[in-house]
N, C-alpha and C positions, 0 to 999 in steps of 0.2 A: 687459859681462860681468865685466871685471876690477874695475869700480867696485862691483859687487854683493859680490864677495868682500872687497874692502877695507872696504866699509861694514859687512858682517857682523862682520869682525874688530874694527873700531873699536867697534861696538855691544857686542860681547861684552866687550871690554876695559873699556868704560865701565861696564857692568853690574857687572863684577867689582870695579872700583874703588869704585863706590858701595856695593856690598855689604860690602866690607872697611871702608869708612869708617863705615857704620851699625853694623857689628859692633864696631869699636873704640870708637865713642861709647857703645854700650850696656854695654860692658865697663868703661868708665871709671866709677869709684865716684862721682865728683863729679856727673857727668851723671845717673847712675842714681839717686842720692839726690835730685837736683833734680826728676826726673820723679816719683819717689815722693811727695815733699812736695807737688808740684803736684796730684797726684791726691787726696791726703789733704785738701788745702785745699778742693778742689772738693767733696768729699763733706761736709765740715763746713759749707760754704756751703749745700749742698742741705738738710742737716738744719736749719740755722738758718732757712732760708726756710720749711720745713714747720712748724717750731715757731711762727714769727711768724704764718703764715697760720692756724694752729690757734688761737693766742691771739686773733686778730682775728675768729675764727669765720668765716673765708672758706674755701670749698670748694677742694680741689685739682682739677687737671685730671682725675685718675682718678675723683674723686667725681662730677664733672660728666658724664664719659663713662658711668659706671654709672647715673646718674640718667636720662640720655638713653636708654640701652638699655631701662631699665625703663618709661619713658614710651612708647616705641615699642611695647613688648609690650602695655601696657594699652590703647593706642590701637587696636591691631589687634584685641584682644578686644572692645572697645566697638563697633568697626565690625561685627564678627560678630554681636553682640547686636542692633545696629540693623537689620542685614539680616534677621535672624530675626523681629524685630518687624514689619518691613515685610511680609514674606511672610505672617505670621500675620494682619496687618490686611487684606491683600489677600484672604486666604481667608475672613475674616469678612465682608468686603464682598460677596464673590461669593456666599457662603452666604445672606446676608441678602437679596440681590437675587433668588435662586432661590426662597426660601421665602415671601417676602411678609410678611403680617401675622399669622402664626400666633403666638398669645400665649405659649405655652410656649417656643418657639424665640426669640422676641424677648427673653424674660426671660433665657434662657441666653446669648444674645448680649450682653445688658447686663452680665451677670456677667463674661463674658470681657473686655468693654471695661473694667470696673472693675479686673480683674486686670492688664490691660495698662497702665492708667494708674498702678497701684501699682508695677509693674515699671519703668515709665519714671521715676517719682519716685525709686525706689531707685537706678537707674542714674545719675541726675543727682547723687544724694548720693555715690555712689562716685566720680564724676568730680570733685566738689568736694573729696572727701577726698584724692584723688590730687594735686590742685593744692596742697593745704595740706601741704607737706612740713615735718616738724619740723626744727629746726636740727641740723646735723650735730654729732656728739660729737667733741671734739678727739681727735686721734690718741693723745695721751698717755693719755687715759682709756680708750680702746678696748683698750689693751694691758695694763691693770691686771688682775692675777689675785689674788684674795683667797682664801686657804685658811681653812677653818673649823678652829678648834681642837678637838681631840677632847674629848668630854665626859668629865669625871672619873668614876671608878667610885665608887659610894657606899661609905663605910667600913663600914657595918653589914653589908652582904652579904659583904664580905671577912672580917670578924671571925667571922660565923656559919659561913662555909665553913672557916675555920681550926679552929674548935672541933670540927667534925664529923670532921676528918681526924686 
């Protein structure tokens, strides 16, 4: 029991001593300026790395994460389209089995099959287009903002307005 009290006092004194030491170190201008310079050097290194990756046309981790999320979204949508097409095909197969060889219905089913094949073809082109990602634009070019110069007013209209007044 006496050991617990002694341990608590020693722990409290140790915490106070460490707190005072940390406070003194942070108040020291030399230590404070060294920490500031270290953080500024780190920031400059990160900026230089981003510039180098942009110059080499390499994507950053954020670019890759954004692309991964977009691909997951597109993949989910394509799966939904595939499921809808499968259900539609099942319905067409079921309908064709019930109806037999009625000429008008066979023609209608053929038209539906042609539309399905066209949709399948279009979906494959969308999938190919998703895989063909254009090269990313370097960060320096993304941030450029170009203002348009205002159009000069014609001199004739001003002169005519001055004569009227």
